[in-house]
N, C-alpha and C positions, 0 to 999 in steps of 0.2 A: 274746280279746275281753273276758273278765272282768277281765284285768289292767289294762285301760284305765279301769275304774271306780274312782274315788277310794275309798280305804280306808273313810272315814267313811260314804259313801253305800252301800258294800257292807255295812257293819255295820248300817245302817238297813234295808237290804233283808232281811237275815237276821232282824232283829228283827221286821219286818213279817210275814214268812213264819212265824216261830215263833209270833207272836201269833195268826195265822189258825189254825194247827194247834192251839194250846192251847185257844183259845176254842171251836173246833169240837168238840174232844173233850169240853169241859164241856157244851156245848149244840150238838148237830148242826145245829140250825136256823141257826147262824151261818155254815155253809157254803152257805147258799142265796144264789145270786148276786144274785137280785132284791132280797133284804134288804140285802146289802152295797151294791149300787148306789144303792138308795133312801136308804141311810143318809147319803149325801153331802149331802143337804139339811140334816142336823144340824150339819155342820161346814164347809160351803162358804164361809160368811162368814169363818171363821177362816183358811181356806186362802188365799182370794184376797187378803185383807189381808196375810197373812203373806208372800205372794210379793213384794209391793212394800215392805213394811217391811224385807225382806231388803236391798233396794237402799239404803234409808235407813241401816241399820246397817252396811253395808259402807263407807259414807262416814264412819263414825265417829259417827253420830247415833243417835237413838232416837225412836220415835213411839208414845206411849201414849194418844193421843187417838182412835184408830180406833173404839173402842167407842161413844164419845159421838157421833161423826160418823154412825155407823149409826143411832142414835136420832134425830138431827136430820134426816137424809135421809128416814127413815121418816115422820116427822111432816110434812115438806115434801110428800112424795107424797100423804099423806092429805088435808092441807089444800087443796092446789092442785086435786086431783081431786074430792074429796067436798064440800068447803066452798065453794071458789071456783068450781068447775065446769069447770075446764080439762080438755081431753082427757087421758086417763090416760097416753098415750104422751108427750105434751108435758110433763106433770107429772113423769114418770119421768126424762126427759132433764134437766129443770131441777133435780131433786133430786140427780142425779149431779154436775151442775155445781156445786151448792152444796157438795157434799163436796170437790170440787176447789178451791173458793175457801177452804174451811177449811184445806186442805193448803197453799195458797198463802200464807195468813196465817202459818201455822207456819213455812214455809220462808223467807219474807222476813225474819221476825224473827230466825231462827236464822242464816241465811247472811249477811245484810247487817247485821243488828243485833248480830251476834256474841254473842247471848244463849245460854246453855246449853240444849241441846235438851230435856233433862229438865224444866227449869223451864217452858219455853214450852209443851211438849205437855201437861204437867200442868195448866197454866193453861188451855190449850185444851180439855182434857177437861172441866174444870169449866164453862168458858164455853159450849161447844157443848151440853152437857147442860142447862145453865140456859136457853139460848135455846129449846131444844126444849120444855121444860116451860112456858115463857112462851107460846110459840106455841099449845100445846094449850089453855092457859087462855084465851087470847084468842079461840080458835075456839068456845068454849062447850061443848066436849066433855069428858067426864069423863076425867081422866088415867088412871084405873084401867081403864076400859073401852076407851079408845083410839078411833080412827076406823076404822070398818068400812064395809061396803057396796060393796066393790070388785067390778068386773066379772069374769065368768068368764075373759075373755081375759087379764086381769092375773094371775089365780090360776094360769093355765096356764104362767106363767113358771117357777114352782116345780114344778108337778105335771105339766107336759106332758112329752112324749118326742120324740126324734128317732130314727127308725128303731129304736124300742124301747128306746133309751138315755135315761134320765132327763135332763132339761134341766140339773139340778145337776151331773151328770157332764160334760156338754158344756161348761158354763160353766167348770168346773174346768180342763178341758183347754185351752180357749181362753185363759183368763187366764194359765195356766202357759206356754203357747207365747209369748204376748206378752211376759211377763216374761223368759222364757229368751232370746228373740231380743234384747231390749233390753240385757240384762246380758252375755250371752255371745257375741253375734254382731255387735255394732255398736261403732263408735268411742266412742259415748256410754257403753257399758258399761265399756270400758277406762278412760275418764275417771273413772268411779265408783270403780273399784278403785284407781287412782292417787291419787285424792283421799283415800281411806281409808288408804292406806299412808303417804303423807306429803303433806299439803295444801300446805305451803310449796314443796316440790320440784315439785309439780304446777303451782302458780302460776308458778314460774320457767320452766317448760317451755312456758308459753303457754296453759294450760288455765284457763278461767274457772270456778274451783271454786265460787264463790258461786252461779252459775247452775246448776251441776250439783247442788249440795246442795239448793237451793230446789226444783228440778224433781223430786227424789226424794220430797219431801214432798207435792208436788202429785199425783204418781202414787199415793202412799199414800192421800191424801184421796179421789181418784177411786175407788180400789178399795174404800174404805170406803163410798162412795156406792152403788156397785154391790151391795155386801153388804147395805146397808140396804134397797135395793129388793127384792133376792131374799128377804130375811128377812120383809119386809112381805107379799110375795106368798105365802110359805110359811105364815105364821101367820094371814093373812087380816085383819089389822088393823094400824094404824099407832100406835105408842106411843113415848113419849120414852125409856123405860127399856130398849128393845131394845139389845142389845150391851153392857149393863152388866157382864156376866160374861165378856166376851171378852178382857180385858186379859191375864190370865195365859196362857190358851191360845195367844194370838197370839205372845207372847214365847217361849213354850215351843217352838212349831213352828219358829220362826226360829232359835233357839239350838240346839235339838236337831238341826236340819238342818245344822249345822256352821258357821253364821255367827258370827264372833267379835264379842263385844260391844265390843271395842276398835277394830273396823273393819279394812278391808283384805283380808278373806278371807271367802268364803261362796259360796253358790250357790242358785238356786231349785230345782234338782233335789232337794237335801237337804231343802229346805223342803216340797216336795211330798210326799216320802216321810214326813217327820215329821208332816205334816197328816193323812195317811191313818192313820199309826200311832196318833195321838191320837184321831182320829175312831173308828177301829175299836176302840180300847181302851174308849172310853166305851160304845159299843153292846154290846161283849163283856161288860163288867162288868154292865151292866143285864140282859142275857140270862142272865148267870150268877147272878143273884139278889142282886148287891151293891147296897146302898142308894146312892142318888144322892149322899148327903152325903159318901161316901168317894171319889167320882170325882175331886173337886177335890184330894183328898189324893194320888191317883195322878198327876195332872197336875203338881202342885207338886213331887213327887218327881222326875219326869222332868226338870223344869226345873233343879232343884238339881244332879242328877247330871250332866246335859249341860254345865252351866256349869262344874262342878268339873273334869270331864274335859278340856274344851276350854281352860279357863283356867289349867291348871297350867303353870307356867313351865318352860322347858327346864332351868334350873338345878336346880329341884326334882326333875325327872325324873332328871337325872344323879346327884343325891345318892341317890335311891332305888336306882338301879342299882348304885351303889357299895356300898350297905348290903346288898343281897341277893345280889350277885355275889361269888365267892371272891376274896379279896385275896391277891396274891402278895407274900411278904416273903422276905427272904434266908433261905435254908435250907429253903424249901418253902412249902406252902399252908396257910392257916388256914381 
């Protein structure tokens, strides 16, 4: 059974178990199941966006606008419910749809406009954060304090439980299952992989690669909208700067999860494991007394190491093997 698990996912699983063991030895409270489950609230946004950014990167693209979409959807929820007076659940749905529209704009410009994904999503990151700041200003609320006064029912999205399991864990599992089915169990998922491996060949085989690429950005935008709603519920206020520090962690969990930045290879199982690794690492370092300013250093190191390992070319690996392995020459070995 273990032989069926991809080597990279197995390595991630070993890292996760080692992480739990080491941090538990440093601080035994880390082994408290309730603490670990409740810690999902701290990285649920990174995880659910990471699931669908995985789809984007498998097509050969990249989406760095997720953090800004979180801030925008948070502000939309706050303004529609607290300023305009809409029902909170209607505001919630509209905010998630706003995230999807941001993703649609990204996807259309990238897939149909043939503009580089990095350029568009970088512009989108600045645009969406700017719109969020303007909306807060127009609402007459202090950007620093944000929009507060949400109902207890809305707060229960983050703090509630289902059969004793925190809602953040439930949401993690639900979004993971959706992403896993889409990518690994449907024809749509096969189209995503084929597009990333060779877009021209995929088009010649009859796949509408433009629609496939655009749809992955829409899904990424929707997931960022869900993350924005969840973060707003968790922190109890709506602010434009929510998600501002999510860029590097999102890319880290996707790349650490085994998705190639060049496209064509990856999976949401690895992203899920990497999300938990990064999330547990953050809480473990905090419980171990490490200053929060060094947590970003650890996350950045993980990103660099994973990119280096996954991005090494086969030719380089072969050259290394030749250097470290005994060379046979006439008359014996050296």
